[in-house]
N, C-alpha and C positions, 0 to 999 in steps of 0.2 A: 290338245290337238297337235301340238308341235312335238310332243314326246313320242307319239305313236310312230311317225316315220323313222325316228331314230331306232326304236325297238325293232321295226321291220327290217331296217338295214343290218342291225346286229344279228337278227335271227337268220338272215340270208347268209351272212358271213360265217356263222357257226353251223350252218346246214341243219338247223333245228326246224321245228314246225312253223314256217313263216305264214301259213294260211290264216292262223288266228290273228296275227298282227295286221295282215292285209284286210281281213274282214273288219277288224276294229277301225282301221283307217277309212274304209269305205262306209262303214256305219256312221262315223262322225261327219263325213262329208255329206252323206245323204240326209242326215238329221239336220245339219245346218241349212242345206238347200230347202228342205221341206218346211222347216220352221220359218225361214225367211219368206217363202212363198205364201204360207198361211197368213203371216202377219203383214203382208205387203200393203193391203188396203183395209182400213177399218170398216168400210162399207161391204166388203166382199169376203171377210175372213171366214164366215160360216160356209159359204159355197166353196171356198178354197180348201177348207178342212174336209168337206165331203169329197172333193176330188182326190185329195191325198188318201183318205180312207178307202175310197174305191180302188185306187192303185195298190194299197197295202193288202186289201182283201183278195184282189185278183192275183197278185204276185204270191201271196201266202198260200192260196189255194193251188196255184200252179206248182209251187215248191213242194207242197204235200203230195200232190199227184205224182210228181217226179220221184219223190221218196218212196211212195208205194210201188210204182212201176219198177224202180231199181231193186227194191227189196224182193219183189215177185220174180224178177229175172234172175237174181242171185240164187234164190231158193230153187228155181227150175234147173239151173246149171249144176248145183250141188246134188240135187236128187237124181238127175240124169246120169251123172258121173258115178253115182253110188259111193261117193267118198264119205268118210266120217268127217264131221265138222270139228275141227280143232279150234282151240281158243285163239291162236294167233291168226288163223285164216278168218275166223269170225270177226276179230277186231279189225283186220284190214278191210274186209267187205263193209263193215259198219262205217268205217271212216270214209270209204269211197261213196257210200250211199248218202251220208250226211253232206259231203262236199258237193256232190252232184245236185242235190236238192237246193243247197245254198246258191250254187251258180245259177240255177233256173230262177230262184227268187230274185237275185240281184239283177239279172239281165232283164227280167220282165218289169221289175220296179223301176229301174233306171230308164228303160224305154218309155214306160208309162209316165214317169215324171217329166221326161223331156217333152213328150207330146202334150201333156197337161200345161206345162209352163209356156210352151210356144203358142198354144191355142187359147190361152186365157186373156181376158180383157185387161186387167191391170198387169201389164207385161213386166215380169221380173227382169228381163233382159234390158228393157228401156230404163227401168229403175237403176240397175247396176251401171249402165252407161252414163246416166246423168250423175250418179254418185261419184263416178270416176272423174267426170268433168268438174264437179264442185271441188273435189280433192286436188285436182290439178290447178285450178284457179287459186285455191287457198295456198298451195305451195308456192306458186309464182308470186302471190301477194306478200308472202312472208319471207321472200328471199332478201338477202342483204344487198343494199345498194350503196352503203356508206364506205368509209375508208377501212383499211386493214387495221389501223390502230384502234378504232372503235370495236372491231370484232375481237381483237386480242384483249382489250380491256373488259369487254363483256364476258368472254370465256374465263378470264382470270377471276372476275367477281363471282361467277357461278362456282368455280372450283373452290374459292375461299369460303363461300357460304356453305358449300357441301362439306368441306373439312370441319368447319365450325359446327355444323349440324351433327356430324358424327361424334365430335368431342362432347358436345352438350348432351347428346342422347346417352352416351356412356355414363355421364354423371347422374342421369335420372331426372333431369328437369323437363317434365313433359310440356309445360306451358311454353317455355322458351324454345323447345324443339319444334313444336307446332307452329310457332310464329316464324321461325327460320324456314320451315318447310313451305309456308305460305309465301314467303319472299321469293322462293325459287320459282313458284308457279303463279 
């Protein structure tokens, strides 16, 4: 998921087709949100799955209808103008048709997902809020209250164990490497 934004940035810099990377990023975000909503509560995962499937069916049907309408409009324009369809014109119109239908799909799925998440009983927003509170409490509980000498000693011990771990791993001693790895964590 972290590789896709980098590829998106590179494609924008190179002026290549950045829509593919944008759709891939959007797909991964929507998939993560949808799966976390489905698995939010073990008591309601079947009903949450049905809600997500309804959103997918409605948005997929709308995307197909947008694709058919755009295809029909492009054919009417070409037939009224009396032009011959060339391969480059045909490819440009096909690209525009696909892009328009995907836009419709994503807009309807995102809006349906937002409505579904905010109107459901096991609230995903509350779950995320409480998860952030737990993470914040854990981070404050794990903060260093001791002296700087203890911190320097602990960091140097971790660095030495890491160096020793790399040296032992290069020699091929798997058992000793695993034991050192467990010491780090």
